[in-house]
ZABA-744453 format. One line per field, with one value per residue (C-alpha): x, y, z; residue number from 1. Coordinates in Angstrom, 3 decimals, always signed. Layout:
! residues N
xx	X,...
yy	Y,...
zz	Z,...
k	NUM,...
//
This chain:
! residues 608
xx	-2.933,-4.607,-7.163,-8.954,-12.518,-13.523,-17.069,-19.938,-23.278,-25.693,-24.801,-21.456,-23.354,-26.808,-28.899,-27.684,-29.054,-29.483,-26.244,-24.715,-21.909,-18.944,-20.409,-19.991,-16.308,-15.145,-16.997,-15.610,-11.947,-11.500,-7.634,-7.387,-7.914,-10.463,-11.229,-14.257,-13.772,-17.327,-18.043,-21.700,-24.611,-24.521,-22.770,-24.012,-25.659,-23.307,-23.306,-20.956,-20.370,-22.470,-25.302,-26.259,-28.698,-29.224,-32.906,-33.852,-30.975,-28.147,-26.440,-23.734,-22.958,-22.338,-20.372,-18.146,-17.875,-17.367,-14.253,-12.849,-13.990,-13.456,-15.634,-14.168,-16.719,-16.653,-19.988,-19.990,-22.857,-24.398,-21.915,-18.345,-15.236,-13.793,-10.534,-8.951,-8.122,-5.004,-2.466,-1.520,+1.334,-0.569,-3.432,-1.769,-0.349,-4.229,-5.495,-2.859,-3.758,-7.230,-6.799,-4.636,-7.799,-10.483,-8.550,-8.550,-12.320,-13.213,-10.402,-9.922,-6.497,-5.477,-7.019,-3.795,-3.458,-6.579,-4.247,-1.284,-3.846,-5.756,-2.680,-1.085,-4.698,-4.385,-0.722,-1.384,-4.622,-2.344,+0.303,-2.092,-5.829,-7.027,-8.553,-12.090,-11.940,-10.431,-12.815,-15.456,-13.809,-14.257,-10.651,-11.773,-15.066,-13.033,-10.712,-13.686,-15.298,-12.260,-11.312,-14.960,-15.408,-12.078,-11.283,-11.012,-13.126,-16.002,-19.139,-21.315,-23.594,-24.407,-22.765,-22.190,-24.370,-23.412,-25.665,-23.739,-20.550,-21.919,-23.709,-20.705,-18.304,-20.265,-20.855,-17.022,-16.260,-18.378,-16.634,-13.085,-14.122,-12.307,-8.894,-9.251,-10.171,-7.858,-7.219,-3.757,-0.548,+0.793,-0.471,-2.824,-6.131,-4.465,-4.255,-0.616,-0.700,-2.648,-1.059,-3.832,-7.226,-10.193,-12.677,-15.973,-18.065,-15.780,-16.394,-15.654,-14.684,-11.774,-10.100,-8.669,-7.294,-5.625,-4.341,-3.020,-1.108,+0.438,+1.548,+2.304,+2.588,-0.599,-1.930,-5.574,-8.078,-11.419,-14.672,-18.011,-21.081,-22.800,-20.442,-20.575,-19.660,-22.563,-24.906,-23.820,-24.518,-28.115,-28.831,-27.750,-30.248,-32.882,-30.787,-32.107,-29.035,-28.712,-26.897,-23.443,-23.239,-24.031,-21.416,-19.006,-19.849,-19.983,-16.386,-15.188,-16.669,-15.213,-11.771,-11.835,-12.643,-10.184,-7.469,-8.703,-8.528,-5.136,-3.703,-5.708,-3.582,-6.465,-10.036,-12.975,-15.897,-18.965,-19.494,-18.129,-20.599,-19.229,-15.578,-16.528,-17.264,-14.363,-12.133,-13.846,-12.941,-9.389,-8.822,-6.092,-7.257,-4.458,-5.372,-9.194,-10.649,-14.257,-15.712,-19.413,-21.447,-22.439,-25.570,-26.542,-29.564,-27.951,-28.777,-32.529,-34.610,-36.218,-39.631,-42.648,-45.007,-46.082,-49.528,-52.172,-52.968,-50.244,-48.652,-45.925,-44.367,-42.722,-40.593,-38.788,-39.563,-42.673,-40.579,-39.996,-36.581,-37.644,-40.211,-43.208,-45.410,-43.678,-44.536,-48.235,-48.190,-46.597,-48.854,-51.746,-50.310,-49.863,-53.520,-54.703,-53.112,-53.673,-56.794,-56.039,-52.835,-52.257,-49.509,-48.288,-46.427,-44.324,-43.028,-43.404,-43.750,-40.855,-42.333,-45.369,-48.714,-46.776,-48.882,-51.718,-50.553,-49.471,-53.192,-54.463,-52.349,-53.523,-57.214,-56.639,-55.258,-58.087,-56.307,-57.171,-58.896,-55.941,-53.448,-52.163,-50.404,-49.241,-47.044,-44.066,-43.437,-42.443,-39.504,-38.395,-38.706,-42.229,-42.422,-40.827,-43.128,-46.024,-45.397,-44.889,-41.959,-39.880,-40.158,-37.603,-38.089,-35.982,-34.297,-30.842,-30.167,-27.233,-26.574,-27.070,-28.300,-32.134,-31.683,-29.572,-32.111,-35.143,-32.705,-32.115,-35.950,-35.485,-38.332,-37.335,-36.242,-36.910,-35.007,-34.473,-30.585,-29.267,-26.661,-25.495,-28.619,-26.534,-23.257,-25.904,-28.547,-26.361,-27.794,-30.068,-32.896,-34.378,-33.106,-35.047,-34.201,-35.813,-38.794,-40.169,-43.456,-43.907,-40.302,-40.913,-44.825,-43.016,-40.526,-43.006,-45.416,-42.909,-42.335,-45.795,-46.476,-43.463,-43.218,-40.488,-38.413,-39.361,-38.132,-34.666,-34.232,-35.142,-32.812,-29.847,-30.433,-30.197,-27.120,-25.444,-26.542,-25.208,-22.033,-21.340,-23.065,-22.087,-20.335,-17.397,-16.076,-16.056,-14.322,-11.646,-11.350,-10.458,-8.253,-5.988,-6.203,-5.273,-2.124,-1.158,-1.484,+0.724,+3.569,+4.105,+4.239,+7.285,+7.688,+7.714,+6.999,+7.369,+10.811,+11.847,+14.474,+13.741,+13.552,+16.875,+18.534,+18.313,+15.865,+12.811,+12.750,+10.869,+9.630,+10.129,+13.102,+14.162,+11.854,+12.805,+14.194,+17.343,+18.645,+18.119,+18.877,+22.034,+23.753,+26.206,+23.471,+22.020,+25.533,+27.134,+30.391,+32.215,+30.593,+31.140,+33.899,+31.605,+28.635,+30.634,+31.746,+28.173,+27.380,+30.248,+29.668,+26.061,+25.124,+23.560,+21.884,+19.207,+21.244,+24.024,+26.906,+28.086,+26.927,+30.641,+30.574,+33.346,+32.847,+34.805,+36.921,+40.240,+39.401,+40.854,+37.694,+39.711,+37.150,+38.312,+35.823,+37.298,+35.371,+32.116,+31.936,+33.291,+31.096,+31.594,+32.084,+29.153,+26.669,+24.946,+25.241,+28.646,+27.127,+23.917,+26.287,+28.150,+25.211,+23.541,+26.725,+26.636,+23.367,+24.156,+27.067,+25.525,+23.118,+25.927,+27.347,+30.300,+31.272,+33.512,+37.067,+39.465,+40.451,+38.062,+35.704,+32.062,+30.035,+27.841,+26.296,+23.733,+20.559,+18.509,+15.599,+18.507,+19.637,+16.143
yy	+12.553,+11.943,+9.492,+8.393,+6.567,+4.342,+3.726,+2.053,+3.407,+5.812,+8.768,+9.039,+11.263,+11.321,+14.226,+16.830,+16.016,+12.436,+11.491,+8.437,+6.374,+7.967,+11.329,+10.389,+8.920,+12.211,+14.755,+12.850,+12.869,+16.461,+16.342,+14.087,+15.239,+12.925,+12.564,+10.523,+7.837,+6.862,+3.994,+5.370,+3.444,+5.380,+8.817,+12.112,+9.754,+10.311,+14.038,+16.008,+16.405,+19.453,+18.814,+15.812,+17.940,+21.351,+21.489,+23.236,+25.848,+23.354,+24.818,+26.737,+23.903,+21.542,+24.217,+23.997,+20.144,+20.487,+22.583,+20.098,+17.008,+16.597,+13.947,+11.895,+9.661,+6.640,+5.090,+1.306,+1.171,+2.939,+4.712,+3.033,+5.479,+6.539,+5.247,+4.102,+0.092,-1.150,-1.883,-5.414,-5.870,-4.428,-6.097,-9.747,-8.272,-7.371,-11.094,-12.621,-10.955,-11.038,-14.978,-15.531,-13.415,-15.596,-18.986,-17.881,-17.685,-21.008,-23.293,-24.501,-25.315,-21.583,-19.790,-18.166,-16.231,-13.972,-11.435,-11.168,-11.361,-8.277,-6.236,-6.744,-5.381,-2.212,-1.922,-1.761,+0.665,+2.853,+2.819,+3.558,+3.561,+0.999,-1.369,-0.295,-0.644,-4.091,-5.239,-4.852,-5.708,-9.067,-10.232,-10.196,-12.084,-14.845,-15.194,-15.727,-18.033,-20.322,-20.591,-21.225,-23.920,-25.752,-28.787,-28.435,-25.595,-25.533,-25.996,-27.392,-24.769,-25.659,-25.184,-21.666,-20.325,-17.688,-15.212,-16.284,-15.437,-12.009,-11.048,-12.261,-10.304,-7.219,-7.598,-8.462,-5.049,-3.145,-5.267,-4.162,-0.461,+0.588,-0.528,+2.316,+5.218,+8.310,+7.953,+6.686,+8.454,+10.681,+13.956,+15.887,+13.826,+10.451,+7.696,+7.382,+10.746,+9.407,+8.101,+5.360,+3.944,+3.474,+0.756,+1.000,-2.063,-4.049,-5.713,-3.341,-0.721,-2.351,-2.547,+0.829,+0.428,-3.140,-1.140,+1.554,-0.544,-2.691,+0.831,+2.822,+0.829,+2.737,+0.514,+0.155,-0.643,-2.564,-1.814,-4.191,-3.594,-6.678,-8.580,-7.998,-11.452,-12.651,-10.149,-11.121,-14.553,-13.684,-11.307,-13.526,-16.132,-14.109,-12.196,-12.169,-14.016,-18.064,-19.841,-20.280,-16.399,-16.191,-18.750,-16.640,-13.589,-15.062,-16.687,-13.082,-11.707,-14.547,-14.032,-10.457,-10.957,-13.427,-11.123,-8.124,-9.822,-10.951,-7.420,-5.416,-4.020,-4.220,-5.757,-3.956,-5.921,-4.871,-7.641,-10.779,-12.654,-11.192,-11.484,-15.434,-15.216,-13.308,-15.977,-18.585,-16.340,-16.322,-13.519,-13.341,-12.929,-11.048,-8.392,-8.290,-5.841,-5.526,-1.940,-1.884,+0.570,+3.689,+5.208,+8.726,+7.068,+6.770,+10.284,+9.506,+9.421,+6.124,+5.211,+6.625,+4.866,+1.302,+1.052,+0.183,-3.442,-5.801,-5.459,-7.128,-5.135,-6.742,-4.640,-5.577,-6.422,-8.812,-11.586,-15.139,-14.718,-12.360,-14.944,-13.009,-16.438,-17.487,-14.013,-14.922,-18.434,-17.600,-14.379,-17.372,-18.999,-15.997,-14.532,-17.876,-17.254,-13.102,-12.523,-8.879,-9.246,-7.440,-7.755,-4.583,-5.535,-2.907,-3.106,-2.967,-5.995,-7.012,-10.452,-9.838,-11.523,-12.106,-9.700,-11.164,-14.707,-13.649,-12.052,-15.385,-17.044,-14.841,-15.309,-18.927,-19.206,-16.570,-13.798,-11.603,-9.263,-8.632,-8.573,-4.940,-4.395,-0.968,-0.723,+1.402,+3.761,+7.356,+6.339,+3.329,+5.077,+5.452,+1.484,+0.526,+3.158,+1.120,-2.235,-3.468,-6.139,-6.135,-9.683,-10.582,-13.825,-13.999,-16.766,-14.727,-11.732,-10.469,-6.713,-5.419,-1.999,-2.839,-4.812,-2.032,+0.645,-1.443,-1.685,+1.668,+2.469,+1.080,-1.818,-5.531,-7.688,-11.074,-12.599,-15.610,-17.141,-16.556,-14.182,-11.436,-11.590,-13.039,-10.783,-7.491,-8.533,-10.547,-10.858,-7.994,-9.797,-13.587,-15.416,-18.396,-21.039,-20.086,-21.882,-22.760,-20.743,-22.282,-21.222,-17.711,-17.339,-18.649,-15.913,-13.026,-14.577,-14.421,-10.703,-9.638,-11.064,-9.392,-5.754,-5.036,-7.909,-6.064,-2.700,-4.053,-5.624,-2.655,-0.306,-2.823,-3.392,+0.701,+0.881,-1.892,-0.492,+2.890,+1.721,-0.371,+1.947,+5.471,+7.172,+8.423,+5.037,+4.184,+7.398,+6.970,+3.173,+4.512,+7.263,+4.728,+2.453,+5.131,+6.036,+2.645,+1.847,+4.595,+4.269,+0.605,+1.189,+2.005,+5.619,+6.824,+3.023,+4.488,+5.334,+2.254,+0.104,-3.013,-6.428,-7.669,-3.688,-3.503,-2.985,-1.108,+1.998,+2.162,+5.163,+4.115,+1.714,+2.671,+4.120,+7.642,+5.925,+4.980,+8.407,+9.834,+7.045,+7.599,+4.004,+4.557,+4.056,+0.762,-0.886,-2.951,-2.173,-5.137,-4.878,-1.435,-1.410,-3.893,-1.309,+1.586,-0.262,-0.752,+2.678,+4.020,+1.558,+2.232,+4.383,+7.617,+8.137,+5.520,+4.236,+2.961,+5.137,+7.561,+11.340,+12.530,+9.941,+7.885,+4.564,+4.396,+1.569,+3.030,+2.939,+6.515,+8.169,+9.585,+7.946,+6.627,+3.642,+2.998,+6.238,+4.941,+2.919,+5.190,+7.368,+10.249,+9.779,+12.107,+10.617,+13.790,+17.229,+16.183,+12.313,+14.286,+16.978,+14.237,+11.986,+15.295,+15.972,+12.557,+12.660,+15.915,+14.381,+11.185,+13.283,+14.620,+11.348,+11.278,+11.010,+13.415,+11.988,+11.517,+14.754,+16.901,+19.199,+18.088,+20.285,+22.396,+24.423,+21.657,+20.758,+18.025,+19.664,+20.067,+16.061,+15.122
zz	-9.190,-12.796,-12.868,-16.257,-15.285,-18.025,-18.006,-20.395,-20.681,-22.311,-20.063,-18.258,-15.369,-13.868,-13.495,-11.109,-7.663,-8.410,-7.859,-9.738,-8.134,-10.457,-9.294,-5.902,-6.411,-8.350,-5.698,-2.635,-4.124,-5.121,-4.726,-7.900,-11.635,-13.017,-16.904,-18.333,-21.031,-22.064,-24.387,-25.408,-27.064,-30.072,-30.964,-29.189,-26.528,-23.812,-23.575,-21.630,-17.512,-17.828,-20.028,-18.067,-15.712,-16.857,-16.084,-12.598,-12.508,-12.509,-15.505,-13.666,-11.238,-14.076,-16.505,-13.351,-13.519,-17.166,-16.891,-14.073,-15.493,-19.001,-21.154,-24.114,-25.917,-28.052,-29.938,-29.670,-31.979,-35.149,-37.676,-37.944,-37.110,-40.571,-41.801,-44.787,-45.569,-44.764,-47.524,-48.771,-46.396,-43.426,-44.368,-43.774,-40.445,-39.333,-40.529,-38.595,-35.420,-36.015,-36.807,-33.564,-31.431,-33.264,-32.725,-28.928,-28.742,-31.094,-29.987,-26.498,-26.664,-28.099,-25.322,-24.326,-27.574,-26.729,-25.065,-27.476,-30.452,-28.716,-28.209,-31.548,-33.102,-30.649,-31.727,-35.495,-34.819,-33.484,-36.106,-39.179,-37.625,-40.305,-37.806,-38.045,-41.932,-41.706,-39.075,-41.635,-44.648,-46.243,-45.685,-41.751,-42.523,-44.576,-41.723,-39.318,-41.491,-42.124,-38.370,-37.267,-39.907,-39.323,-37.872,-33.951,-33.582,-30.931,-32.298,-29.639,-30.072,-33.644,-37.024,-38.039,-41.019,-43.344,-41.546,-38.643,-39.721,-41.011,-37.638,-35.473,-37.418,-37.189,-33.368,-32.923,-34.777,-32.303,-29.346,-30.636,-31.490,-28.344,-29.542,-32.331,-29.883,-30.350,-26.455,-26.632,-26.114,-23.838,-24.957,-23.017,-22.982,-23.656,-21.487,-21.316,-19.560,-16.673,-13.405,-13.191,-14.940,-13.162,-14.920,-13.817,-14.874,-16.523,-20.222,-23.117,-20.775,-19.776,-23.150,-22.858,-20.004,-20.947,-24.367,-21.766,-19.601,-22.633,-24.602,-21.428,-18.412,-16.922,-14.035,-13.739,-10.941,-11.779,-9.872,-10.581,-9.193,-10.561,-12.705,-16.339,-17.492,-15.210,-16.742,-20.251,-19.693,-18.471,-21.290,-24.076,-23.158,-24.870,-27.649,-31.188,-32.207,-33.035,-30.398,-32.623,-32.461,-28.818,-28.145,-29.824,-28.307,-24.711,-25.431,-26.359,-23.156,-21.238,-22.331,-22.041,-18.376,-17.576,-19.356,-17.184,-13.874,-14.865,-15.931,-13.229,-10.147,-7.933,-8.223,-6.240,-6.115,-4.878,-2.425,-0.954,-3.660,-6.512,-5.159,-5.180,-8.713,-9.690,-8.050,-10.334,-13.293,-12.315,-9.991,-7.567,-4.137,-3.086,-5.373,-4.603,-2.035,-1.081,-1.265,-1.156,-3.047,-1.238,-1.241,-0.024,+1.204,+4.680,+5.426,+4.965,+8.181,+9.162,+8.033,+10.175,+12.427,+11.368,+9.646,+11.659,+10.067,+10.048,+6.622,+4.471,+1.682,-1.337,-3.941,-7.115,-10.822,-11.228,-13.078,-12.038,-10.638,-7.847,-7.130,-5.979,-6.385,-3.123,-1.225,-2.296,-1.093,+2.233,+2.820,+2.333,+5.435,+7.392,+6.794,+7.735,+11.226,+11.241,+9.185,+9.375,+7.441,+4.224,+1.209,-0.930,-3.931,-5.551,-8.919,-12.635,-14.858,-16.250,-18.129,-20.092,-18.683,-15.218,-13.327,-14.535,-13.487,-10.032,-9.706,-10.703,-8.130,-5.471,-6.401,-6.623,-2.648,-1.724,-0.678,-3.782,-1.537,+0.898,-1.936,-3.438,-6.591,-6.155,-9.105,-8.978,-6.400,-6.219,-4.010,-2.480,+1.069,+0.213,-0.436,+2.830,+4.901,+3.607,+5.573,+8.734,+7.813,+4.294,+2.477,-0.076,-2.176,-4.713,-6.245,-6.580,-4.786,-7.191,-5.683,-2.419,-2.843,-2.435,+0.657,+2.074,+1.137,+2.977,+5.959,+6.133,+6.351,+9.765,+8.918,+9.892,+6.754,+6.002,+3.064,+1.265,+2.135,-1.707,-3.327,-1.141,+1.360,+4.052,+3.888,+3.732,+6.511,+8.470,+12.236,+11.864,+9.897,+9.234,+6.530,+5.215,+2.281,-1.009,-2.369,+1.031,+1.973,+5.231,+6.460,+5.005,+6.590,+9.789,+9.923,+9.094,+11.755,+14.254,+13.574,+12.944,+16.871,+18.631,+18.209,+20.468,+18.434,+15.232,+16.740,+17.673,+14.563,+12.434,+14.200,+14.153,+10.435,+9.886,+11.822,+9.765,+6.707,+7.591,+8.550,+5.519,+2.700,+3.681,+0.804,+2.929,+3.395,+0.038,-1.076,+1.731,+0.533,-2.960,-1.856,-0.221,-2.742,-5.247,-3.266,-2.730,-6.182,-7.429,-4.653,-5.719,-9.263,-11.649,-11.748,-15.351,-17.024,-20.509,-20.318,-18.028,-19.829,-21.079,-19.001,-20.328,-19.985,-16.202,-13.461,-13.752,-11.528,-8.256,-6.646,-2.953,-3.425,+0.309,+3.175,+4.570,+7.844,+5.644,+4.775,+8.191,+10.866,+13.190,+12.247,+15.056,+18.159,+16.364,+15.442,+18.249,+19.420,+17.875,+14.813,+14.390,+11.431,+9.614,+9.831,+9.298,+5.983,+4.942,+5.987,+3.714,+0.866,+0.653,-2.488,-2.048,-5.123,-6.773,-9.614,-7.392,-7.819,-4.928,-4.942,-6.116,-9.251,-7.690,-6.515,-3.450,-4.350,-3.449,+0.130,+0.501,+1.841,+5.036,+7.741,+11.010,+11.354,+15.049,+15.898,+14.921,+18.281,+20.483,+22.734,+25.049,+28.856,+29.691,+27.264,+26.886,+25.107,+23.065,+21.910,+20.599,+18.652,+17.320,+16.323,+14.640,+12.679,+11.701,+10.274,+8.337,+6.973,+5.730,+4.046,+2.117,+1.321,+3.819,+7.621,+9.507,+9.480,+12.482,+14.140,+11.938,+13.502,+13.334,+11.001,+12.959,+10.135,+9.204,+10.802,+11.562,+8.809,+6.502,+6.845,+5.919
k	1,2,3,4,5,6,7,8,9,10,11,12,13,14,15,16,17,18,19,20,21,22,23,24,25,26,27,28,29,30,31,32,33,34,35,36,37,38,39,40,41,42,43,44,45,46,47,48,49,50,51,52,53,54,55,56,57,58,59,60,61,62,63,64,65,66,67,68,69,70,71,72,73,74,75,76,77,78,79,80,81,82,83,84,85,86,87,88,89,90,91,92,93,94,95,96,97,98,99,100,101,102,103,104,105,106,107,108,109,110,111,112,113,114,115,116,117,118,119,120,121,122,123,124,125,126,127,128,129,130,131,132,133,134,135,136,137,138,139,140,141,142,143,144,145,146,147,148,149,150,151,152,153,154,155,156,157,158,159,160,161,162,163,164,165,166,167,168,169,170,171,172,173,174,175,176,177,178,179,180,181,182,183,184,185,186,187,188,189,190,191,192,193,194,195,196,197,198,199,200,201,202,203,204,205,206,207,208,209,210,211,212,213,214,215,216,217,218,219,220,221,222,223,224,225,226,227,228,229,230,231,232,233,234,235,236,237,238,239,240,241,242,243,244,245,246,247,248,249,250,251,252,253,254,255,256,257,258,259,260,261,262,263,264,265,266,267,268,269,270,271,272,273,274,275,276,277,278,279,280,281,282,283,284,285,286,287,288,289,290,291,292,293,294,295,296,297,298,299,300,301,302,303,304,305,306,307,308,309,310,311,312,313,314,315,316,317,318,319,320,321,322,323,324,325,326,327,328,329,330,331,332,333,334,335,336,337,338,339,340,341,342,343,344,345,346,347,348,349,350,351,352,353,354,355,356,357,358,359,360,361,362,363,364,365,366,367,368,369,370,371,372,373,374,375,376,377,378,379,380,381,382,383,384,385,386,387,388,389,390,391,392,393,394,395,396,397,398,399,400,401,402,403,404,405,406,407,408,409,410,411,412,413,414,415,416,417,418,419,420,421,422,423,424,425,426,427,428,429,430,431,432,433,434,435,436,437,438,439,440,441,442,443,444,445,446,447,448,449,450,451,452,453,454,455,456,457,458,459,460,461,462,463,464,465,466,467,468,469,470,471,472,473,474,475,476,477,478,479,480,481,482,483,484,485,486,487,488,489,490,491,492,493,494,495,496,497,498,499,500,501,502,503,504,505,506,507,508,509,510,511,512,513,514,515,516,517,518,519,520,521,522,523,524,525,526,527,528,529,530,531,532,533,534,535,536,537,538,539,540,541,542,543,544,545,546,547,548,549,550,551,552,553,554,555,556,557,558,559,560,561,562,563,564,565,566,567,568,569,570,571,572,573,574,575,576,577,578,579,580,581,582,583,584,585,586,587,588,589,590,591,592,593,594,595,596,597,598,599,600,601,602,603,604,605,606,607,608
//
């Protein structure tokens, strides 16, 4: 099977040995042919599958991967793709499609025009390749300004200025750049030659898959480990743009997400928590399956002996969202009960000055001498080994990987009940309400005072994480998804007739049992003539015609239908031989006539 893997990022593959999620998927499904289609930050930064990790003597292995997994790159930023400007007539067509797209972003009542406008731009770009030049032209800016300032446009984020129009037009050009990628068509290397597309991450990476489905009928799967739309909402809070520009770009990503969820054949979120978000964005629950993000850390041995002093270990970015202040306040209560207790915080400062703020909080609580800011650890396993109990105090837990990694260490886990914590930790750890230092301190004290309970929960958590986050179940799940998707999708969709010209072909219109079943045994005796008529009238070929080209309407097929319900007296060898002969005859499009000697030359294997 030919699979097009669509991703977005600076590098498509991690260094050899580190192992990214896409690397593990490709390595686990070696029976399929993968091709990378990467939306890189700037030209030349994506590299190739072979140059991603040539250090350490891995060049030969990477060269082998390069020959097996080709990489196609498109820069989303930096120098714009070269191309001539459209002519007068084609320019009006571009302007009309762009106008419809922009209206769907700015007018709440015209949101349904996003998909048609998007696909029309892709169709025009494939015809003449003038889309990049149009998007940076004055004509495109005038269209954006006219719609943005027209009555009925959503300007709740503020009235747009001239600078807003210029900045928004440039950002939209970058977002729409995949529409003009040289990846479409049925030639080798084109998305039309793939059996399916697999979008990893969503967002702009889904644009080529949407176009490939529209132009060539190629189905696609979407995998999200941390929702792209949610990350955009969080990231644009601090974006260096005015609020009207932020609102326009967020409207684009919201419309793109909704269109992606609507057109995707299967959605595979990384957690049930993400699945709920997808449903709020219009995803169909019937086409959604949770596939956890596998990690090779499941093979890592458990942490060694616990430290001598009772120690709470905390890991994460030092920022308000992770709420290390809650851990400090809870630790003050723990130390009041256990004076020998210690707290180790692993992580780098994500907000300037926040580490100094946390140190001041520890000083004010009187526990500064027992709190250690250890910085970023060399490995996660090293961080968990420093503690007796692992503590998570975040206000939101969007991805399960850090929790799962802590559980794989074999240490007992205490976490705030937010995000994915409940479905990841389950009954193998303790969950407390967020922003409740007393509850967090009580859970930590309960585990620090009970070694047997700590060991039991730590072992149960490790087994639960190994079961849910192993690599093999992930690759097995996608192996089944690929086969199921291709088997249910129309065969050769690009050559299928139009909707009004006839039915679209299906690869498995009838099960295999249809062609080999012995219908004499299944039909009752009184209904034998009708059953025989159904057998003879049933077409052998997929298009509804008999194998010899006749329609059988004259009834001169020479079949004695009364013979179908007769049985031999001994019910043994003769009946089985006649049954095999009937199966062979069915496979050839006819049954033996009355008085005709059964054809013994065929076999059951030949009938199949």
